[in-house]
Every structure is written in structure tokens, then in C-alpha cells.
C-alpha positions as CSV (number, residue, x, y, z in Angstrom):
1,Q,0.0,0.0,0.0
2,V,1.4,3.4,-1.1
3,Q,1.7,5.9,1.7
4,L,2.3,9.6,1.4
5,V,2.5,11.2,4.8
6,E,2.5,15.0,4.9
7,S,3.6,17.2,7.8
8,G,4.6,20.8,8.5
9,G,1.4,22.7,8.0
10,G,0.2,25.3,10.4
11,L,-0.7,28.9,11.0
12,V,1.7,31.6,9.9
13,Q,1.6,35.4,9.5
14,P,1.8,37.0,6.1
15,G,5.4,37.1,5.0
16,G,6.3,34.1,7.0
17,T,7.8,30.8,6.1
18,L,6.8,27.1,6.4
19,R,8.3,23.9,5.1
20,L,6.1,21.0,4.2
21,A,7.3,17.5,4.1
22,C,6.0,14.4,2.4
23,A,7.4,11.1,3.5
24,T,7.1,8.1,1.3
25,S,8.8,4.9,0.3
26,K,12.1,4.5,-1.7
27,S,10.3,2.7,-4.5
28,I,7.9,5.6,-5.0
29,L,10.4,8.3,-4.8
30,S,12.7,6.6,-7.3
31,S,10.0,6.1,-9.9
32,Y,7.3,8.7,-9.6
33,T,7.1,12.4,-10.3
34,M,6.3,14.0,-7.0
35,G,4.2,17.1,-6.5
36,W,2.4,19.4,-4.2
37,Y,-1.2,20.6,-4.9
38,R,-3.5,22.8,-2.9
39,Q,-7.2,23.3,-2.5
40,A,-8.8,26.3,-1.0
41,P,-12.4,26.2,0.3
42,G,-14.8,26.2,-2.5
43,K,-12.1,25.9,-5.2
44,Q,-10.6,23.2,-7.2
45,R,-7.4,21.4,-6.4
46,D,-4.5,23.2,-8.2
47,L,-0.9,22.4,-9.0
48,V,1.7,24.1,-6.8
49,A,4.9,22.4,-7.9
50,T,6.3,19.2,-9.2
51,I,9.7,17.5,-9.3
52,T,10.7,14.6,-11.5
53,T,13.0,11.7,-10.7
54,G,15.7,13.6,-12.5
55,G,15.2,16.7,-10.4
56,N,13.4,18.8,-13.0
57,T,11.0,21.2,-11.3
58,N,7.8,23.0,-12.4
59,Y,5.9,25.7,-10.5
60,A,2.6,27.5,-10.7
61,G,3.1,31.1,-11.7
62,S,1.6,32.3,-8.4
63,V,4.3,30.7,-6.3
64,K,7.3,31.0,-8.6
65,G,10.2,32.7,-6.8
66,R,8.6,32.1,-3.4
67,F,8.3,28.3,-3.1
68,T,10.9,25.7,-3.7
69,I,10.3,21.9,-4.1
70,S,13.1,19.5,-3.4
71,R,13.6,15.8,-2.7
72,D,15.9,14.0,-0.2
73,N,16.4,10.5,-1.5
74,A,18.3,9.5,1.6
75,K,15.2,10.3,3.7
76,N,12.6,9.3,1.1
77,T,11.0,12.7,1.5
78,V,9.9,15.6,-0.7
79,Y,9.8,19.1,0.7
80,L,8.0,22.3,-0.2
81,Q,9.8,25.4,1.2
82,M,7.3,28.2,1.3
83,N,8.7,31.8,1.8
84,G,6.9,35.1,1.6
85,L,3.5,33.5,2.4
86,K,0.4,35.4,1.5
87,P,-3.2,35.1,2.7
88,E,-4.1,33.7,-0.7
89,D,-1.8,30.7,-0.1
90,T,-4.2,29.5,2.6
91,A,-5.4,26.0,1.6
92,I,-5.0,22.3,2.3
93,Y,-1.8,21.2,0.7
94,Y,-1.7,17.7,-0.8
95,C,1.3,15.6,-1.7
96,N,1.0,13.6,-5.0
97,A,3.0,10.8,-6.5
98,Y,2.3,10.4,-10.3
99,L,3.4,7.7,-12.6
100,T,0.6,7.4,-15.2
101,L,-3.0,8.6,-15.6
102,S,-4.1,5.4,-13.9
103,R,-1.4,5.2,-11.3
104,Y,-1.1,8.1,-8.9
105,Y,-1.5,8.6,-5.2
106,W,-2.5,11.4,-2.8
107,G,-1.6,12.1,0.7
108,Q,-4.2,13.0,3.4
109,G,-3.4,16.8,3.2
110,T,-2.1,19.3,5.6
111,Q,-3.7,22.7,6.4
112,V,-1.7,25.9,5.8
113,T,-3.3,29.1,7.1
114,V,-1.7,32.5,6.4
115,S,-3.3,35.1,8.6
116,S,-2.4,38.0,10.9
């Protein structure tokens, strides 16, 4: 059974930082493109960032320059470093592992709230 376990969410003031972590297995991390998505109340789930097994990254325009996705193969973990947080970044953040259209997995989500 594939497990993606997110951590690191919380409440932060505008301009603050958070680092999300997604722990998984070695087999997943070595084969799947990993990503972070987010879903705000009443909105669809949107891409935040992805990282391939080769380390290529892709970001949504709204987070480019503020967020950084990375992977630590030794710890079987993917991170999302979030700097310069804004109230509009408030959402549930989900870790995703993608291989094909019929083989992908989601974590349980972690809440990020940006508010003063």
C-alpha cells in the first residue's frame, strides 16, 4: 500500500515561512514524479509544484520565486519550502505521486493558514 504522509502545515503570519514534508517509500520516490497541490475552500485542487525523478521542477506562476520543491532521496522525503507567504496561499496542501494517468496517489493533506 502506497503511503504519502504530509507534515509541516500550520498557522503563519503574512510574509512568514513554512516547510512542508511528504514522507514516502524508496520505490515511490525513485519512480514517480512528486508534486504538491493545494485546495482552498470552494475551489478546485490546483498544482503548486512538481519534481521529476531527474530533479526537474515546475511551479505554478503564483508561487514561482517564493516556493521551492526539493527531494531528499536518503530520507525518502519531498519538501516544499514556502517563503513570503500570503493570505491567498491558505489552503489544504496535498502531496502527490504520479506515474501514469491510472497510477497516482494522494496524501491526506495538511492545512496551511496565512493570517495575521
